[in-house]
A tleap script that builds the chain and sets N, CA, C and O, in Angstrom:
source leaprc.protein.ff14SB
mol = sequence {
  NMET GLU ASN MET ILE VAL LEU GLY SER ASN
  SER PHE SER GLY SER HIE PHE VAL ASP TYR
  VAL LEU ASP LYS GLY MET LYS VAL THR GLY
  ILE SER ARG SER PRO GLU PRO HIE PRO VAL
  PHE LEU PRO TYR LYS ARG LYS GLN ASN PRO
  HIE PHE LYS PHE TYR GLN LEU ASP LEU ASN
  ARG ASP LEU ASP ALA ILE MET GLU ILE ILE
  GLU ARG GLU ARG PRO HIE TYR VAL VAL ASN
  PHE CALA
}
set mol.1.N position { 26.135 3.828 28.097 }
set mol.1.CA position { 26.926 4.633 29.258 }
set mol.1.C position { 27.409 6.013 28.514 }
set mol.1.O position { 27.941 6.054 27.405 }
set mol.2.N position { 27.153 6.979 29.240 }
set mol.2.CA position { 27.665 8.188 28.633 }
set mol.2.C position { 29.105 8.350 28.847 }
set mol.2.O position { 29.617 7.866 29.856 }
set mol.3.N position { 29.852 9.035 27.923 }
set mol.3.CA position { 31.301 9.269 28.193 }
set mol.3.C position { 31.765 10.645 27.945 }
set mol.3.O position { 31.155 11.413 27.202 }
set mol.4.N position { 32.844 10.952 28.567 }
set mol.4.CA position { 33.483 12.330 28.332 }
set mol.4.C position { 35.008 12.246 28.369 }
set mol.4.O position { 35.644 11.337 28.903 }
set mol.5.N position { 35.479 13.228 27.782 }
set mol.5.CA position { 36.930 13.618 27.820 }
set mol.5.C position { 37.192 14.686 28.798 }
set mol.5.O position { 36.552 15.737 28.764 }
set mol.6.N position { 38.166 14.440 29.722 }
set mol.6.CA position { 38.620 15.587 30.616 }
set mol.6.C position { 39.934 15.943 30.214 }
set mol.6.O position { 40.806 15.075 30.246 }
set mol.7.N position { 40.204 17.118 29.832 }
set mol.7.CA position { 41.530 17.782 29.439 }
set mol.7.C position { 42.018 18.286 30.873 }
set mol.7.O position { 41.247 18.855 31.646 }
set mol.8.N position { 43.261 18.051 31.148 }
set mol.8.CA position { 43.700 18.413 32.463 }
set mol.8.C position { 43.338 17.521 33.623 }
set mol.8.O position { 43.094 17.953 34.750 }
set mol.9.N position { 43.318 16.276 33.286 }
set mol.9.CA position { 42.737 15.382 34.282 }
set mol.9.C position { 43.646 15.043 35.392 }
set mol.9.O position { 43.198 14.319 36.281 }
set mol.10.N position { 44.780 15.438 35.459 }
set mol.10.CA position { 45.898 15.297 36.476 }
set mol.10.C position { 45.860 16.560 37.416 }
set mol.10.O position { 46.619 16.600 38.385 }
set mol.11.N position { 45.001 17.576 37.152 }
set mol.11.CA position { 45.080 18.705 37.937 }
set mol.11.C position { 44.218 18.464 39.235 }
set mol.11.O position { 43.439 17.514 39.323 }
set mol.12.N position { 44.408 19.369 40.213 }
set mol.12.CA position { 43.540 19.202 41.479 }
set mol.12.C position { 42.245 18.982 41.139 }
set mol.12.O position { 41.657 17.927 41.377 }
set mol.13.N position { 41.707 20.049 40.523 }
set mol.13.CA position { 40.169 20.009 40.204 }
set mol.13.C position { 39.851 19.111 39.159 }
set mol.13.O position { 38.704 18.664 39.146 }
set mol.14.N position { 40.711 18.735 38.212 }
set mol.14.CA position { 40.363 17.862 37.118 }
set mol.14.C position { 40.247 16.373 37.794 }
set mol.14.O position { 39.334 15.596 37.512 }
set mol.15.N position { 41.151 16.122 38.596 }
set mol.15.CA position { 41.251 14.786 39.217 }
set mol.15.C position { 40.017 14.579 40.146 }
set mol.15.O position { 39.497 13.464 40.189 }
set mol.16.N position { 39.569 15.524 40.828 }
set mol.16.CA position { 38.410 15.375 41.727 }
set mol.16.C position { 37.050 15.329 40.847 }
set mol.16.O position { 36.072 14.696 41.244 }
set mol.17.N position { 37.056 15.980 39.737 }
set mol.17.CA position { 35.900 15.960 38.892 }
set mol.17.C position { 35.936 14.545 38.265 }
set mol.17.O position { 34.877 13.919 38.271 }
set mol.18.N position { 36.884 14.051 37.798 }
set mol.18.CA position { 36.934 12.807 37.246 }
set mol.18.C position { 36.543 11.719 38.089 }
set mol.18.O position { 35.885 10.784 37.633 }
set mol.19.N position { 36.910 11.773 39.312 }
set mol.19.CA position { 36.533 10.851 40.504 }
set mol.19.C position { 35.026 10.938 40.567 }
set mol.19.O position { 34.367 9.901 40.634 }
set mol.20.N position { 34.433 12.161 40.547 }
set mol.20.CA position { 33.028 12.393 40.882 }
set mol.20.C position { 32.253 11.831 39.725 }
set mol.20.O position { 31.263 11.139 39.961 }
set mol.21.N position { 32.648 12.091 38.430 }
set mol.21.CA position { 31.817 11.462 37.250 }
set mol.21.C position { 32.019 10.082 37.073 }
set mol.21.O position { 31.131 9.455 36.496 }
set mol.22.N position { 33.102 9.449 37.494 }
set mol.22.CA position { 33.280 7.983 37.486 }
set mol.22.C position { 32.242 7.453 38.611 }
set mol.22.O position { 31.544 6.481 38.323 }
set mol.23.N position { 32.138 7.955 39.659 }
set mol.23.CA position { 31.155 7.497 40.700 }
set mol.23.C position { 29.905 7.724 40.306 }
set mol.23.O position { 29.049 7.166 40.992 }
set mol.24.N position { 29.470 8.485 39.257 }
set mol.24.CA position { 28.087 8.687 38.739 }
set mol.24.C position { 27.813 7.690 37.491 }
set mol.24.O position { 26.780 7.705 36.822 }
set mol.25.N position { 28.969 6.778 37.282 }
set mol.25.CA position { 28.794 5.799 36.166 }
set mol.25.C position { 29.108 6.201 34.869 }
set mol.25.O position { 28.724 5.498 33.934 }
set mol.26.N position { 29.800 7.307 34.644 }
set mol.26.CA position { 30.322 7.626 33.308 }
set mol.26.C position { 31.565 7.165 32.950 }
set mol.26.O position { 32.410 7.088 33.841 }
set mol.27.N position { 31.858 6.833 31.798 }
set mol.27.CA position { 33.117 6.448 31.147 }
set mol.27.C position { 33.907 7.791 30.832 }
set mol.27.O position { 33.433 8.734 30.199 }
set mol.28.N position { 35.130 7.735 31.348 }
set mol.28.CA position { 36.040 9.036 31.208 }
set mol.28.C position { 37.299 8.577 30.489 }
set mol.28.O position { 37.782 7.460 30.670 }
set mol.29.N position { 37.818 9.505 29.648 }
set mol.29.CA position { 39.127 9.510 29.088 }
set mol.29.C position { 39.780 10.733 29.635 }
set mol.29.O position { 39.214 11.817 29.493 }
set mol.30.N position { 40.827 10.654 30.198 }
set mol.30.CA position { 41.706 11.669 30.875 }
set mol.30.C position { 42.860 12.021 29.930 }
set mol.30.O position { 43.629 11.169 29.485 }
set mol.31.N position { 42.932 13.334 29.651 }
set mol.31.CA position { 44.229 13.684 28.826 }
set mol.31.C position { 45.036 14.843 29.646 }
set mol.31.O position { 44.435 15.849 30.022 }
set mol.32.N position { 46.294 14.672 29.879 }
set mol.32.CA position { 47.060 15.711 30.444 }
set mol.32.C position { 48.512 15.653 30.075 }
set mol.32.O position { 49.090 14.578 29.920 }
set mol.33.N position { 49.067 16.761 29.944 }
set mol.33.CA position { 50.358 16.854 29.349 }
set mol.33.C position { 51.443 16.334 30.427 }
set mol.33.O position { 52.569 16.049 30.020 }
set mol.34.N position { 51.151 16.219 31.672 }
set mol.34.CA position { 52.006 15.605 32.649 }
set mol.34.C position { 51.629 14.128 32.851 }
set mol.34.O position { 50.519 13.710 32.522 }
set mol.35.N position { 52.614 13.313 33.419 }
set mol.35.CA position { 52.338 11.951 33.555 }
set mol.35.C position { 51.548 11.812 34.948 }
set mol.35.O position { 51.701 12.577 35.901 }
set mol.36.N position { 50.786 10.848 34.914 }
set mol.36.CA position { 50.003 10.656 36.227 }
set mol.36.C position { 50.875 10.495 37.458 }
set mol.36.O position { 51.683 9.577 37.600 }
set mol.37.N position { 50.632 11.518 38.387 }
set mol.37.CA position { 51.412 11.373 39.665 }
set mol.37.C position { 51.036 10.146 40.596 }
set mol.37.O position { 50.149 9.351 40.285 }
set mol.38.N position { 51.713 10.060 41.658 }
set mol.38.CA position { 51.385 8.869 42.614 }
set mol.38.C position { 49.971 8.880 42.946 }
set mol.38.O position { 49.447 9.953 43.245 }
set mol.39.N position { 49.212 7.674 42.927 }
set mol.39.CA position { 47.812 7.585 43.126 }
set mol.39.C position { 47.300 8.334 44.416 }
set mol.39.O position { 46.098 8.586 44.485 }
set mol.40.N position { 48.071 8.671 45.351 }
set mol.40.CA position { 47.647 9.461 46.606 }
set mol.40.C position { 47.098 10.812 46.170 }
set mol.40.O position { 46.232 11.352 46.859 }
set mol.41.N position { 47.562 11.389 45.053 }
set mol.41.CA position { 47.261 12.610 44.538 }
set mol.41.C position { 46.126 12.539 43.435 }
set mol.41.O position { 45.715 13.583 42.930 }
set mol.42.N position { 45.700 11.501 43.121 }
set mol.42.CA position { 44.634 11.188 42.206 }
set mol.42.C position { 43.463 10.402 42.783 }
set mol.42.O position { 43.520 9.173 42.780 }
set mol.43.N position { 42.445 11.016 43.258 }
set mol.43.CA position { 41.326 10.199 43.932 }
set mol.43.C position { 40.800 9.028 42.960 }
set mol.43.O position { 40.490 7.926 43.414 }
set mol.44.N position { 40.722 9.342 41.593 }
set mol.44.CA position { 40.196 8.219 40.825 }
set mol.44.C position { 41.102 7.065 40.698 }
set mol.44.O position { 40.666 5.974 40.329 }
set mol.45.N position { 42.287 7.245 40.974 }
set mol.45.CA position { 43.136 5.989 40.924 }
set mol.45.C position { 43.101 5.138 42.021 }
set mol.45.O position { 43.462 3.966 41.913 }
set mol.46.N position { 42.673 5.642 43.137 }
set mol.46.CA position { 42.517 4.782 44.460 }
set mol.46.C position { 41.584 3.713 44.215 }
set mol.46.O position { 41.753 2.658 44.827 }
set mol.47.N position { 40.581 3.836 43.370 }
set mol.47.CA position { 39.422 2.883 43.137 }
set mol.47.C position { 39.649 1.956 41.929 }
set mol.47.O position { 38.922 0.987 41.712 }
set mol.48.N position { 40.622 2.275 41.206 }
set mol.48.CA position { 40.980 1.312 40.047 }
set mol.48.C position { 39.791 1.042 39.132 }
set mol.48.O position { 39.556 -0.094 38.718 }
set mol.49.N position { 39.027 2.124 38.817 }
set mol.49.CA position { 37.941 2.035 37.985 }
set mol.49.C position { 38.222 1.661 36.448 }
set mol.49.O position { 38.937 2.407 35.778 }
set mol.50.N position { 37.710 0.614 35.948 }
set mol.50.CA position { 37.913 0.101 34.556 }
set mol.50.C position { 37.322 1.051 33.557 }
set mol.50.O position { 37.591 0.903 32.365 }
set mol.51.N position { 36.541 2.008 33.959 }
set mol.51.CA position { 36.034 2.802 32.927 }
set mol.51.C position { 36.769 4.249 32.809 }
set mol.51.O position { 36.166 5.267 32.469 }
set mol.52.N position { 38.062 4.208 33.114 }
set mol.52.CA position { 38.887 5.351 32.904 }
set mol.52.C position { 40.005 4.984 32.165 }
set mol.52.O position { 40.659 3.995 32.496 }
set mol.53.N position { 40.363 5.805 31.001 }
set mol.53.CA position { 41.573 5.648 30.337 }
set mol.53.C position { 42.378 7.076 30.404 }
set mol.53.O position { 41.781 8.147 30.515 }
set mol.54.N position { 43.767 6.966 30.326 }
set mol.54.CA position { 44.625 8.071 30.412 }
set mol.54.C position { 45.432 8.148 29.267 }
set mol.54.O position { 45.886 7.115 28.774 }
set mol.55.N position { 45.696 9.410 28.720 }
set mol.55.CA position { 46.647 9.685 27.740 }
set mol.55.C position { 47.492 10.875 28.020 }
set mol.55.O position { 46.935 11.944 28.270 }
set mol.56.N position { 48.769 10.784 27.999 }
set mol.56.CA position { 49.629 11.811 28.266 }
set mol.56.C position { 49.875 12.598 27.120 }
set mol.56.O position { 50.723 12.181 26.331 }
set mol.57.N position { 49.242 13.746 26.863 }
set mol.57.CA position { 49.312 14.467 25.564 }
set mol.57.C position { 49.258 15.925 25.987 }
set mol.57.O position { 48.657 16.307 26.991 }
set mol.58.N position { 50.000 16.798 25.062 }
set mol.58.CA position { 49.928 18.221 25.270 }
set mol.58.C position { 49.155 18.843 24.233 }
set mol.58.O position { 49.369 18.628 23.040 }
set mol.59.N position { 48.144 19.711 24.721 }
set mol.59.CA position { 47.404 20.336 23.715 }
set mol.59.C position { 48.196 21.278 22.699 }
set mol.59.O position { 47.738 21.518 21.582 }
set mol.60.N position { 49.344 21.769 23.125 }
set mol.60.CA position { 50.093 22.725 22.203 }
set mol.60.C position { 50.950 21.762 21.266 }
set mol.60.O position { 51.442 22.277 20.262 }
set mol.61.N position { 51.134 20.629 21.466 }
set mol.61.CA position { 51.940 19.745 20.522 }
set mol.61.C position { 51.417 18.530 20.023 }
set mol.61.O position { 51.963 17.929 19.098 }
set mol.62.N position { 50.309 18.103 20.631 }
set mol.62.CA position { 49.690 16.846 20.235 }
set mol.62.C position { 48.256 16.994 19.907 }
set mol.62.O position { 47.468 16.124 20.278 }
set mol.63.N position { 47.823 18.107 19.187 }
set mol.63.CA position { 46.486 18.335 18.873 }
set mol.63.C position { 45.859 17.303 17.909 }
set mol.63.O position { 44.676 16.982 18.026 }
set mol.64.N position { 46.626 16.812 17.000 }
set mol.64.CA position { 46.226 15.701 16.019 }
set mol.64.C position { 45.871 14.599 16.844 }
set mol.64.O position { 44.749 14.103 16.733 }
set mol.65.N position { 46.725 14.145 17.686 }
set mol.65.CA position { 46.338 12.962 18.374 }
set mol.65.C position { 45.136 13.062 19.375 }
set mol.65.O position { 44.343 12.143 19.574 }
set mol.66.N position { 45.098 14.268 19.968 }
set mol.66.CA position { 43.874 14.591 20.696 }
set mol.66.C position { 42.530 14.562 20.001 }
set mol.66.O position { 41.494 14.124 20.501 }
set mol.67.N position { 42.659 15.066 18.823 }
set mol.67.CA position { 41.438 14.996 17.743 }
set mol.67.C position { 41.125 13.632 17.350 }
set mol.67.O position { 39.949 13.307 17.187 }
set mol.68.N position { 42.117 12.771 17.176 }
set mol.68.CA position { 41.933 11.416 16.766 }
set mol.68.C position { 41.215 10.655 17.989 }
set mol.68.O position { 40.349 9.805 17.782 }
set mol.69.N position { 41.578 10.968 19.089 }
set mol.69.CA position { 40.939 10.492 20.407 }
set mol.69.C position { 39.399 10.952 20.503 }
set mol.69.O position { 38.531 10.144 20.832 }
set mol.70.N position { 39.134 12.176 20.224 }
set mol.70.CA position { 37.853 12.697 20.319 }
set mol.70.C position { 36.987 11.980 19.196 }
set mol.70.O position { 35.865 11.545 19.451 }
set mol.71.N position { 37.601 11.876 17.866 }
set mol.71.CA position { 36.812 11.247 16.870 }
set mol.71.C position { 36.497 9.824 17.229 }
set mol.71.O position { 35.367 9.401 16.983 }
set mol.72.N position { 37.469 8.982 17.834 }
set mol.72.CA position { 37.268 7.693 18.097 }
set mol.72.C position { 36.263 7.431 19.288 }
set mol.72.O position { 35.366 6.590 19.224 }
set mol.73.N position { 36.491 8.185 20.309 }
set mol.73.CA position { 35.486 8.097 21.551 }
set mol.73.C position { 34.155 8.606 21.315 }
set mol.73.O position { 33.175 8.072 21.833 }
set mol.74.N position { 34.066 9.700 20.492 }
set mol.74.CA position { 32.802 10.402 20.273 }
set mol.74.C position { 32.029 10.635 21.687 }
set mol.74.O position { 30.947 10.139 22.002 }
set mol.75.N position { 32.855 11.520 22.476 }
set mol.75.CA position { 32.352 11.807 23.803 }
set mol.75.C position { 31.004 12.605 23.695 }
set mol.75.O position { 30.705 13.321 22.739 }
set mol.76.N position { 30.163 12.363 24.908 }
set mol.76.CA position { 29.057 13.282 24.895 }
set mol.76.C position { 29.363 14.656 25.535 }
set mol.76.O position { 28.563 15.588 25.443 }
set mol.77.N position { 30.586 14.759 26.209 }
set mol.77.CA position { 31.056 15.951 26.764 }
set mol.77.C position { 32.553 15.993 26.708 }
set mol.77.O position { 33.254 14.993 26.861 }
set mol.78.N position { 33.043 17.297 26.465 }
set mol.78.CA position { 34.623 17.563 26.753 }
set mol.78.C position { 34.591 18.737 27.847 }
set mol.78.O position { 33.922 19.768 27.765 }
set mol.79.N position { 35.384 18.397 28.803 }
set mol.79.CA position { 35.411 19.271 29.944 }
set mol.79.C position { 36.961 19.727 29.967 }
set mol.79.O position { 37.837 18.872 29.832 }
set mol.80.N position { 37.255 20.982 30.127 }
set mol.80.CA position { 38.591 21.434 30.112 }
set mol.80.C position { 39.090 22.100 31.464 }
set mol.80.O position { 38.569 23.118 31.919 }
set mol.81.N position { 40.100 21.463 32.036 }
set mol.81.CA position { 40.668 21.876 33.290 }
set mol.81.C position { 42.192 22.149 32.951 }
set mol.81.O position { 43.029 22.264 33.846 }
set mol.82.N position { 42.492 22.242 31.645 }
set mol.82.CA position { 43.880 22.382 31.201 }
set mol.82.C position { 44.319 23.909 31.327 }
set mol.82.O position { 45.456 24.253 31.004 }
savepdb mol mol.pdb
quit
């Protein structure tokens, strides 16, 4: 299964993109500086997909932690909506 990391996964565009690629069968790790809002605002949360993980991290402050996730997950793609 291909996997990707989506930076800014809580944004309007990012959350819809995450929902789309999950529907296509990809494994997704979402990273956003803000906590996940109510599921009504996140299309991917309505389906409770087990192939999605979320981390609340800020690119400006948590770069080391983000790099650790990238090294651990070894994504095929990194998409930036941040």
